[in-house]
C-alpha positions as CSV (number, residue, x, y, z in Angstrom):
1,M,-5.6,-10.1,-0.5
2,L,-5.4,-6.5,-1.9
3,R,-1.9,-6.1,-0.4
4,E,-0.7,-9.3,-1.9
5,S,-2.1,-8.3,-5.4
6,L,-0.4,-4.9,-5.1
7,A,2.9,-6.6,-4.0
8,R,2.8,-9.0,-7.0
9,W,2.0,-6.1,-9.3
10,K,4.9,-4.1,-7.9
11,D,7.4,-7.0,-8.3
12,R,6.3,-7.6,-11.9
13,D,6.7,-3.9,-12.7
14,I,10.2,-3.8,-11.1
15,A,11.2,-6.8,-13.2
16,H,9.8,-5.1,-16.3
17,G,11.7,-1.9,-15.4
18,R,15.0,-3.9,-15.2
19,E,14.4,-5.5,-18.6
20,L,13.6,-2.1,-20.1
21,G,16.7,-0.7,-18.5
22,K,18.9,-3.4,-19.8
23,Q,17.5,-2.9,-23.3
24,E,18.1,0.9,-23.1
25,G,21.6,0.4,-21.7
26,L,22.6,-2.1,-24.4
27,A,21.3,0.3,-27.1
28,L,23.3,3.2,-25.5
29,G,26.4,1.0,-25.2
30,E,26.1,-0.1,-28.8
31,Q,25.9,3.5,-30.0
32,K,29.1,4.3,-28.2
33,G,30.8,1.2,-29.5
34,L,33.0,0.9,-26.4
35,A,33.1,-1.8,-23.8
36,L,33.3,0.9,-21.1
37,G,30.4,2.7,-22.8
38,E,28.4,-0.5,-22.8
39,Q,28.9,-1.0,-19.1
40,K,28.1,2.6,-18.2
41,G,25.2,2.6,-20.7
42,L,23.8,-0.7,-19.2
43,A,24.0,0.7,-15.6
44,L,22.4,4.0,-16.6
45,G,19.7,2.3,-18.7
46,E,19.0,-0.1,-15.8
47,Q,18.6,2.8,-13.4
48,K,16.2,4.6,-15.8
49,G,14.3,1.4,-16.4
50,L,13.9,0.7,-12.7
51,A,12.7,4.2,-12.1
52,R,10.2,4.0,-14.9
53,G,9.0,0.5,-13.8
54,K,8.5,1.7,-10.3
55,Q,6.5,4.7,-11.4
56,E,4.3,2.6,-13.7
57,G,3.8,0.1,-10.8
58,L,2.8,2.9,-8.4
59,E,0.3,4.3,-10.9
60,A,-1.1,0.9,-11.6
61,G,-1.5,0.3,-7.8
62,R,-3.2,3.7,-7.4
63,Q,-5.6,2.9,-10.3
64,L,-6.4,-0.5,-8.7
65,L,-7.1,1.1,-5.4
66,R,-9.4,3.6,-7.1
67,D,-11.3,0.9,-8.9
68,V,-11.8,-1.1,-5.7
69,L,-13.1,2.0,-4.0
70,V,-15.5,2.7,-6.8
71,D,-16.9,-0.9,-6.5
72,L,-17.1,-0.5,-2.7
73,L,-19.0,2.8,-2.9
74,E,-21.4,1.6,-5.6
75,T,-22.1,-1.6,-3.6
76,R,-22.3,0.1,-0.2
77,F,-24.6,2.9,-1.3
78,D,-26.4,1.0,-4.1
79,A,-25.9,3.9,-6.5
80,A,-23.7,5.0,-9.3
81,I,-20.9,7.5,-8.4
82,P,-21.8,11.0,-9.7
83,A,-19.4,12.6,-12.2
84,A,-18.1,15.2,-9.7
85,M,-17.1,12.5,-7.2
86,R,-15.5,10.4,-10.0
87,R,-13.3,13.4,-10.8
88,H,-12.2,13.4,-7.1
89,L,-11.4,9.7,-7.3
90,D,-9.5,10.2,-10.6
91,D,-7.3,13.0,-9.1
92,A,-6.9,11.4,-5.6
93,T,-3.6,10.4,-4.1
94,P,-3.2,6.9,-2.7
95,E,-3.5,8.3,0.8
96,Q,-6.8,10.0,0.0
97,L,-8.1,6.8,-1.6
98,R,-7.2,4.8,1.5
99,A,-8.8,7.4,3.8
100,W,-12.0,7.4,1.8
101,S,-12.1,3.6,1.7
102,A,-11.9,3.5,5.5
103,R,-14.5,6.2,5.9
104,A,-16.9,4.5,3.4
105,I,-17.5,1.6,5.8
106,R,-18.4,3.9,8.7
107,V,-20.6,6.6,7.2
108,D,-24.2,6.7,5.9
109,S,-23.8,8.6,2.6
110,L,-21.5,9.3,-0.3
111,D,-21.4,12.9,0.6
112,E,-19.9,12.0,4.0
113,V,-17.2,9.9,2.3
114,F,-16.0,12.9,0.3
115,R,-16.7,15.6,3.0
116,D,-13.1,16.9,2.8
117,A,-12.7,16.7,-1.0
């Protein structure tokens, strides 16, 4: 279910990036006032918009994974996450978050989840 949610989020952000790119490209093309400029501007703007949309989607996915892990840890260990551990979560890569999620279901304490942090 999480993978499906992340996939839908990614698809939405890619579409959003395309739309942003088209808008940027049209604006650039209009500034140039040339048909060729419009085409090049549209292509360049679409590339930039796709890249921006992809980056936003990746960050949104990382944040979602972080939030799911916080819920998992607070439920599993029946305690609030200390500030130092929250900082680790805030700065973590998606790979770290996945590793900690897998570890959280096998260990007996929060300290063991973050033993390598």
